[in-house]
N, C-alpha and C positions, 0 to 999 in steps of 0.2 A: 340784743346786744351784738356789736360788730367786733368780736374779740379775735383778734390776729391769731393765726395757726402757723407761725414761721417754723422754718426749719433751720437748723445751725450746723454749720458744717465748718472744720479746720483747714486752713490753708498755710501757706507758709509765713503769711504776715501775722497768724493769728486765728481771729474768728470772723465771721461773716456771716450774714442772713440775707433772708429775702421776705419781705412782710407782704408782698403782693400789693404794696404801697399804690403802682399803677392801676389797678382797679379801681382804686377808691376815690379817683379824681384829686382835685388839688385841694390840700389842705394845710391853710395857712397859719391857723392858730393852735398852738400847743400848750397844754398845759401838764404839770407833773403832780404826782401824788406819790406817797411812799413812806413806808416804816420808817421810824428815827433810828432805830438799831438795826444795823446790817451786820452780819457775822463778817469779822476779819477776812476770814478765809473765802468768802464771797466776794467781797467788795471789788477785787480787781477785775474779775470776769465781767460782773454786772458794769463796771466803768467802762470797760472795751464795748461790751454789748450798747450800751447806752450811745457811746460816740457813735457807732454804725448806724444806729437808728436815728439818730439827730442828722447825720452827715445824709442819709438817704432821704429824709423828710426835706431836708433844704434843698437837694437837687431837684425833689419833686414841688417846691414853691413855697416850703415856711418859712415865715418870716418874723411872727411874733410868739415868743415863748413866755408863758405863764407860770411863776412859781410863788409857793406860798410862805417863803421865808423859814421855816422849821430847820431843825436839825437833821440830822441823818441824809436822806435821799433828795430833800430839797438842795440842801447844801451842794450835793454831788451833782445835782441837774445844772445848778445856777452855775457853778464853777464850769462844767462843760459847755454850756453856752456861751459864757464869757470867752473861753478858749477859743471855740469856733468863730465868735465875733472879732476875737484879737488876730487870730493867725489865718484865718480862712475866708470868712465873709462876713465883712464889716456891716454890711445891711441888715443882718438879722437883731432884733430888738430882744431885750430882757426885761420884762414887766415883772414886778412884783405886787403881789396881791396878799397885805398882810393883815392878820386879823385885828391887830390892835397896835397901838404905837410902839416903834421900837424898844424904847427903854421899858416899856412893860411885857413885850413878849421876851425879853431877854432876862428878865429879872433875876431868874434862877440859874442862868448859865454861866458856865465857866469863863473866866476872862480871856482864855483861848478862842472858844466857841463864840464869844462878843467879838471879838477880833475880827475873824473871818466873817461874821455877819456883816458888820459895818463897812468890810471892804467891797462885799457884794453890795450892799446898799448903796453905795457912793459909783459902783459901776452900773448899776441898773439904768435904764434907759427912761423909766417911769417907776414911781411908786403909789400904788393904791392903798389905803387903809380903810378897812371895812367897819369899824368900829372905832369910835372916839376914845373909848376905854376898854381894859378887858373886861368882858361879860362870860357868863355861862355858855353863852351861844356864839361867841365871835369867832371860833375856830370852823364850826358849822356852816357859817356866813362866810367865811372865806371860801371853805370847800366849794360852796354853792357858786360863788363868782368864778372862782376858777373854772370849773365847768360849764358856766354859762358864756363864759369869752371863746372857748375851745369849739375846735371840731374834732381833736383827736387828743387822747389822755396816754401819755406814758407812764407807766405807774411801775411801782416793785411791790407787788400783793401778794402776799401768802393768803392765801382762803382760808388756811387754819386759823387766821388772825383776824376774823371778819368783825368782830366786834373792835373797831377802831376807827379813827378818822379816816384812814386809807380806805379802809373797807367801805366808808358810809361815801367817800369820793367815787370811787369806782361805781358803786351801785347808783349813784348820780349821773355817772358817764353813761351808764348802762340805760337808764331811764331815759335819758336825752336822745340815746341811739347815735352816739359817736363813736369812733373807732378806739378801741382801747388796746395799747401794745404794753404785754405785761413782760417785764424785763426779769421778774424773778421765776416766772415760768420758764422764759426762753434759756435761762442759766440753767434749768433742771432737765435740759433735753441732751 
């Protein structure tokens, strides 16, 4: 498994990092996975780190960003890619890989969460739906498809929560041998 060992330093603009991306070659296809619940006090730093990581990957040639459309980390990542596309790098692409049709995926979500989801859905460059209907294994199939499409996985993964879809996706990425950048671990340094 190729897990980055970044260092984290503060400067006057906030936080920056070096993940040794130059040593990795060109990474064009990036997937995201992460926990749905992120502690409020951790979210701002996670967003800053994510912004820095995405910026660095774009500089190194990343073009395609694959997101699973879940609440929490997926939403944060999709928003960040859209921010970069709108304000900085219009040629990057947001691809949504959904486990099932949107109306089934969002069935138990709040109206506010649904509104954000549908705004992301409308802004995505394309949408792939893995299963025609919700099934017990559609999330796992979505996770496998995300990893299949990627050369690098940006995650927000607490290894104490390994029995989760995020843990499953990180293990799949490790088995494939792609680079894994764990924002959760970076935020703890």
